[in-house]
ROSE-4610 file (N, C-alpha, C; in Angstrom, 1 decimal, always signed):
// ROSE-4610
residu = [X/X/X/X/X/X/X/X/X/X/X/X/X/X/X/X/X/X/X/X/X/X/X/X/X/X/X/X/X/X/X/X/X/X/X/X/X/X/X/X/X/X/X/X/X/X/X/X/X/X/X/X/X/X/X/X/X/X/X/X/X/X/X/X/X/X/X/X/X/X/X/X/X/X/X/X/X/X/X/X/X/X/X/X/X/X/X/X/X/X/X/X/X/X/X/X/X/X/X/X/X/X/X/X/X/X/X/X/X/X/X/X/X/X/X/X/X/X/X/X/X/X/X/X/X/X/X/X/X/X/X/X/X/X/X/X/X/X/X/X/X/X/X/X/X/X/X/X/X/X/X/X/X/X/X/X/X/X/X/X/X/X/X/X/X/X/X/X/X/X/X/X/X/X/X/X/X/X/X/X/X/X/X/X/X/X/X/X/X/X/X/X/X/X/X/X/X/X/X/X/X/X/X/X/X/X/X/X/X/X/X/X/X/X/X/X/X/X/X/X/X/X/X/X/X/X/X/X/X/X/X/X/X/X/X/X/X/X/X/X/X/X/X/X/X/X/X/X/X/X/X/X/X/X/X/X/X/X/X/X/X/X/X/X/X/X/X/X/X/X/X/X/X/X/X/X/X/X/X/X/X/X/X/X/X/X/X/X/X/X/X/X/X/X/X/X/X/X/X/X/X/X/X/X/X/X/X/X/X/X/X/X/X/X/X/X/X/X/X/X/X/X/X/X/X/X/X/X/X/X/X/X/X/X/X/X/X/X/X/X/X/X/X/X/X/X/X/X/X/X/X/X/X/X/X/X/X/X/X/X/X/X/X/X/X/X]
num = [1/1/1/2/2/2/3/3/3/4/4/4/5/5/5/6/6/6/7/7/7/8/8/8/9/9/9/10/10/10/11/11/11/12/12/12/13/13/13/14/14/14/15/15/15/16/16/16/17/17/17/18/18/18/19/19/19/20/20/20/21/21/21/22/22/22/23/23/23/24/24/24/25/25/25/26/26/26/27/27/27/28/28/28/29/29/29/30/30/30/31/31/31/32/32/32/33/33/33/34/34/34/35/35/35/36/36/36/37/37/37/38/38/38/39/39/39/40/40/40/41/41/41/42/42/42/43/43/43/44/44/44/45/45/45/46/46/46/47/47/47/48/48/48/49/49/49/50/50/50/51/51/51/52/52/52/53/53/53/54/54/54/55/55/55/56/56/56/57/57/57/58/58/58/59/59/59/60/60/60/61/61/61/62/62/62/63/63/63/64/64/64/65/65/65/66/66/66/67/67/67/68/68/68/69/69/69/70/70/70/71/71/71/72/72/72/73/73/73/74/74/74/75/75/75/76/76/76/77/77/77/78/78/78/79/79/79/80/80/80/81/81/81/82/82/82/83/83/83/84/84/84/85/85/85/86/86/86/87/87/87/88/88/88/89/89/89/90/90/90/91/91/91/92/92/92/93/93/93/94/94/94/95/95/95/96/96/96/97/97/97/98/98/98/99/99/99/100/100/100/101/101/101/102/102/102/103/103/103/104/104/104/105/105/105/106/106/106/107/107/107/108/108/108/109/109/109/110/110/110/111/111/111/112/112/112/113/113/113/114/114/114/115/115/115/116/116/116/117/117/117/118/118/118/119/119/119/120/120/120/121/121/121/122/122/122]
x = [+5.3/+5.1/+3.2/+2.4/+1.5/+0.6/-0.7/-0.9/-1.7/-2.2/-2.0/-3.7/-4.3/-5.9/-6.6/-5.1/-4.5/-4.9/-4.5/-4.1/-5.3/-6.4/-8.0/-8.1/-8.8/-9.4/-10.3/-10.2/-9.6/-8.9/-8.3/-7.5/-6.8/-6.2/-6.6/-5.4/-4.9/-3.5/-4.2/-3.4/-3.9/-2.4/-1.8/-0.7/-0.7/-0.1/+0.7/+1.9/+1.8/+3.2/+3.2/+3.5/+3.5/+1.8/+1.7/+0.6/+0.0/+0.0/-0.9/-1.1/-1.9/-2.6/-2.4/-2.7/-1.7/-2.8/-3.2/-4.5/-4.2/-4.5/-4.0/-4.9/-5.7/-7.3/-6.2/-6.7/-5.1/-7.2/-6.8/-7.9/-7.4/-7.2/-6.7/-7.6/-7.2/-8.0/-7.8/-8.6/-8.6/-7.6/-8.0/-7.5/-6.3/-5.1/-4.2/-3.9/-4.9/-5.0/-5.2/-4.9/-5.1/-5.8/-5.9/-6.6/-5.7/-5.1/-4.6/-5.3/-6.0/-6.0/-5.4/-4.5/-3.9/-4.4/-4.2/-6.0/-4.6/-4.1/-3.9/-4.3/-4.3/-5.1/-4.5/-4.6/-4.3/-4.8/-4.1/-4.2/-5.9/-6.7/-7.7/-9.2/-8.5/-9.3/-9.5/-8.9/-9.1/-8.6/-9.2/-8.7/-7.3/-6.2/-5.5/-5.2/-4.9/-5.3/-5.1/-5.8/-6.3/-5.5/-5.0/-4.5/-4.8/-4.8/-5.1/-3.9/-3.2/-2.9/-4.0/-3.5/-3.7/-2.8/-2.6/-1.7/-2.2/-1.0/-1.2/+0.1/-1.3/+0.4/+0.9/+1.5/+1.3/+2.2/+1.7/+2.8/+3.6/+4.6/+5.3/+5.9/+6.1/+6.1/+5.6/+7.1/+6.0/+7.2/+7.5/+7.6/+6.3/+5.8/+4.4/+5.6/+4.5/+5.4/+4.1/+4.4/+3.6/+4.2/+2.7/+3.4/+2.6/+2.7/+1.9/+2.0/+0.8/+0.2/-0.2/-1.0/-1.6/-2.0/-2.0/-2.1/-3.2/-4.4/-5.4/-5.4/-5.1/-4.9/-6.3/-7.3/-7.8/-8.9/-9.7/-10.6/-9.9/-8.8/-7.7/-6.9/-7.0/-6.1/-4.6/-3.6/-2.6/-1.8/-0.9/-0.6/+1.3/+1.3/+2.3/+3.5/+5.0/+5.7/+6.7/+6.5/+7.0/+8.3/+9.1/+10.6/+11.4/+9.9/+10.0/+10.7/+11.8/+12.0/+10.7/+10.7/+9.8/+8.5/+7.9/+6.1/+6.4/+8.2/+8.0/+8.3/+7.6/+8.1/+7.6/+8.6/+8.7/+9.0/+8.2/+8.1/+8.1/+8.5/+9.1/+7.7/+6.8/+5.5/+6.0/+5.7/+6.5/+4.7/+3.9/+2.5/+1.3/+0.8/-0.6/-1.8/-3.2/-3.7/-5.5/-6.3/-7.2/-7.7/-6.9/-7.5/-6.4/-5.3/-4.3/-3.1/-1.9/-1.1/+0.6/+1.5/+2.5/+3.3/+4.0/+5.2/+6.4/+7.4/+8.3/+9.2/+9.5/+9.7/+11.3/+11.7/+12.9/+13.8/+14.2/+14.9/+15.2/+14.4/+14.5/+14.1/+13.3/+13.3/+12.2/+11.2/+9.7/+9.2/+8.2/+6.9/+6.2/+5.1/+3.5/+3.2/+1.9/+1.1/-0.9/-0.9/-2.5/-3.7/-4.7/-5.8/-7.0/-7.7/-8.5/-9.9/-10.5/-11.5/-13.1/-13.1/-13.6/-13.1/-13.4/-13.3/-13.1/-12.7/-13.0/-14.7/-15.0/-16.5/-15.7/-15.0/-14.7/-14.4]
y = [-14.0/-13.1/-13.0/-11.7/-12.4/-10.6/-11.2/-9.6/-9.1/-7.5/-6.4/-6.9/-7.7/-8.0/-8.9/-9.9/-11.0/-10.5/-9.3/-8.9/-8.4/-7.4/-7.1/-7.9/-7.4/-7.8/-7.5/-8.3/-8.3/-9.9/-9.2/-10.3/-10.7/-11.7/-11.6/-13.0/-12.2/-13.3/-12.8/-14.0/-14.4/-15.0/-14.6/-16.1/-15.4/-15.8/-15.7/-16.2/-15.4/-15.2/-14.6/-15.4/-16.1/-16.1/-14.8/-14.1/-13.8/-12.9/-12.5/-13.2/-12.5/-13.0/-11.7/-12.3/-10.5/-11.2/-9.7/-10.0/-9.0/-9.3/-8.6/-8.6/-7.3/-7.9/-6.6/-6.9/-6.4/-5.9/-4.2/-4.4/-3.4/-4.2/-3.8/-3.5/-1.9/-1.7/-1.4/-1.2/-0.9/+0.3/+1.0/+2.6/+2.4/+1.5/+1.1/+2.1/+1.4/+2.5/+0.9/+1.1/+0.0/+1.1/+0.2/-0.2/-1.7/-1.5/-2.4/-1.9/-2.9/-2.8/-4.9/-3.5/-4.7/-4.6/-5.9/-5.9/-7.1/-6.4/-7.9/-7.6/-9.2/-9.4/-10.0/-10.0/-10.7/-12.5/-13.2/-14.4/-14.3/-13.8/-14.0/-13.5/-13.2/-12.4/-10.6/-10.2/-8.7/-8.1/-7.3/-6.4/-5.7/-5.7/-4.3/-3.0/-3.7/-2.4/-2.7/-1.9/-1.9/-0.4/-0.5/+0.2/+0.3/+1.0/+0.7/+1.8/+1.5/+2.4/+2.8/+3.6/+3.7/+4.4/+4.3/+4.3/+3.9/+4.0/+3.1/+2.2/+1.5/-0.2/-0.1/-1.3/-2.1/-3.1/-3.3/-4.9/-4.4/-4.7/-5.1/-6.7/-7.3/-8.7/-9.4/-10.0/-10.6/-9.8/-8.3/-7.4/-6.2/-6.6/-6.3/-4.9/-3.5/-2.9/-1.6/-1.2/-0.1/+0.9/+1.8/+3.4/+4.1/+3.7/+4.4/+5.8/+6.4/+7.8/+7.9/+7.2/+8.2/+6.6/+6.9/+6.3/+6.6/+5.5/+5.5/+5.3/+5.4/+5.0/+5.6/+4.9/+5.3/+6.3/+6.1/+7.5/+8.3/+8.4/+9.8/+9.4/+10.0/+9.8/+11.2/+9.6/+10.4/+10.6/+11.9/+11.7/+10.8/+10.3/+9.1/+10.5/+10.7/+11.4/+10.2/+11.3/+10.6/+10.8/+11.3/+11.3/+10.1/+8.6/+7.9/+6.8/+6.6/+4.7/+4.4/+3.4/+2.4/+2.6/+3.6/+4.1/+2.9/+2.6/+1.9/+0.8/+0.4/-1.8/-2.3/-3.0/-3.4/-5.4/-6.6/-7.8/-8.5/-10.1/-10.8/-11.9/-11.8/-12.3/-13.7/-14.7/-16.8/-17.0/-16.8/-16.8/-16.4/-16.6/-15.3/-16.3/-16.6/-17.3/-17.1/-17.7/-16.9/-17.0/-17.6/-18.0/-17.8/-17.0/-17.3/-16.0/-15.7/-14.6/-14.9/-15.2/-15.7/-14.6/-13.6/-12.2/-12.7/-12.3/-12.5/-10.5/-10.1/-9.3/-8.6/-8.1/-7.0/-7.7/-6.8/-6.3/-7.8/-7.8/-8.3/-10.0/-10.5/-12.4/-12.7/-11.5/-12.2/-12.6/-14.0/-14.1/-14.4/-14.1/-14.1/-14.6/-15.2/-15.7/-15.0/-14.3/-13.5/-15.3/-14.9/-15.6/-15.0/-14.8/-14.0/-14.0/-13.1/-12.7/-12.8/-11.5/-11.3/-11.2/-10.7/-10.0/-8.7/-7.8/-6.9/-6.6/-5.1/-4.8/-3.1/-3.3/-2.1/-2.5]
z = [-4.0/-3.9/-3.7/-2.6/-1.7/-2.3/-2.6/-2.9/-1.7/-1.9/-0.6/-0.4/-1.6/-1.2/-0.2/+0.1/+1.0/+2.1/+2.6/+4.1/+4.4/+3.5/+3.6/+4.9/+5.7/+6.7/+8.2/+8.7/+10.3/+11.2/+11.5/+12.5/+13.8/+14.6/+15.8/+16.3/+17.2/+17.9/+19.3/+19.4/+21.5/+22.0/+23.2/+23.6/+24.9/+25.7/+27.4/+27.5/+28.8/+28.8/+30.8/+31.7/+32.5/+33.2/+34.3/+34.6/+33.9/+32.8/+31.8/+30.8/+29.6/+28.6/+27.8/+26.5/+25.3/+24.5/+23.5/+22.3/+21.8/+20.7/+19.2/+18.1/+18.1/+17.1/+16.1/+14.9/+13.9/+13.0/+12.3/+10.9/+10.3/+8.8/+8.0/+6.3/+6.4/+5.5/+3.9/+2.8/+2.1/+1.3/+1.9/+1.7/+2.1/+2.7/+3.7/+4.7/+5.8/+7.0/+8.2/+9.0/+9.3/+11.1/+12.3/+13.8/+13.8/+15.0/+15.8/+17.3/+17.8/+19.5/+20.3/+21.0/+22.3/+23.3/+23.9/+25.2/+25.5/+27.3/+27.9/+29.9/+29.7/+30.9/+32.9/+33.2/+34.1/+33.7/+35.2/+35.4/+35.2/+35.7/+35.8/+34.9/+34.0/+32.8/+32.5/+34.0/+33.8/+33.7/+32.3/+31.7/+32.9/+31.7/+32.6/+31.6/+30.2/+29.3/+28.7/+27.4/+26.2/+25.2/+24.6/+23.9/+21.4/+21.1/+19.9/+18.8/+18.0/+17.5/+15.7/+15.1/+13.9/+13.3/+11.6/+11.0/+9.6/+9.2/+7.6/+7.0/+6.5/+5.7/+4.2/+4.3/+3.4/+2.9/+1.6/+1.1/-0.3/-0.2/-1.3/-1.7/-2.4/-2.7/-1.4/-0.4/+1.0/+2.0/+1.5/+2.5/+3.1/+4.4/+4.9/+6.1/+5.7/+6.7/+6.9/+8.3/+9.8/+9.9/+9.4/+10.3/+11.2/+12.0/+12.9/+13.5/+12.9/+13.1/+14.6/+15.5/+16.2/+17.2/+19.0/+19.9/+20.1/+21.4/+22.1/+23.1/+24.3/+25.8/+26.7/+26.7/+27.6/+26.8/+25.9/+25.0/+24.6/+24.8/+24.0/+23.2/+22.0/+20.6/+20.8/+20.9/+21.1/+19.1/+18.9/+17.6/+17.6/+17.3/+17.3/+16.9/+17.4/+17.4/+16.2/+14.6/+13.7/+13.2/+14.4/+14.2/+15.0/+15.9/+16.3/+15.9/+15.6/+15.0/+15.1/+15.9/+16.7/+16.0/+15.3/+14.6/+13.4/+13.0/+11.5/+12.1/+11.4/+12.0/+10.6/+9.7/+8.2/+9.0/+7.7/+8.1/+7.0/+7.3/+5.8/+6.6/+5.2/+5.5/+4.7/+5.7/+5.2/+4.6/+5.4/+5.3/+4.9/+4.5/+4.4/+3.3/+4.0/+3.0/+3.6/+3.3/+3.4/+5.4/+5.8/+7.3/+8.5/+7.5/+8.5/+8.3/+8.7/+8.3/+9.4/+8.6/+9.6/+8.4/+9.8/+9.8/+10.5/+9.6/+11.1/+11.0/+12.0/+12.0/+11.9/+10.9/+10.4/+11.2/+12.0/+12.8/+14.3/+14.9/+15.8/+15.6/+14.3/+14.6/+15.1/+15.9/+16.3/+14.6/+15.8/+14.6/+15.2/+14.5/+15.2/+14.0/+14.1/+13.7/+13.8/+13.2/+13.3/+12.7/+12.9/+12.2/+12.1/+10.8/+10.2/+10.9/+11.0/+11.9/+11.3/+10.4/+9.1/+7.9/+7.2/+6.2/+5.9/+5.0/+5.3/+4.2/+5.6/+4.7/+4.0/+3.5/+2.8/+1.4]
């Protein structure tokens, strides 16, 4: 089992897919809130899209969950539709230490690994 304080801080992951690259910057705060910012770049490094999600997160045993409550696109905040099941996500953590965090989506089976950028300042 994992301790929720292990997740508090700032995390990052990047991947490439064909002609685009993708980067995620995740901020998990002690009060249970989060900000996830997703960046998409084309092959020459030009930013194509930047989207942020805000909401709540938690950890129970090895289960990490998120509830997205709003989205920020082009500096405009939009409330999330709380009836949309895509705003609720559940993951099983397979590895968590001071430097990295690996988890798998319960439904899709997708696995993600984030690296710690900085500990939380909260």
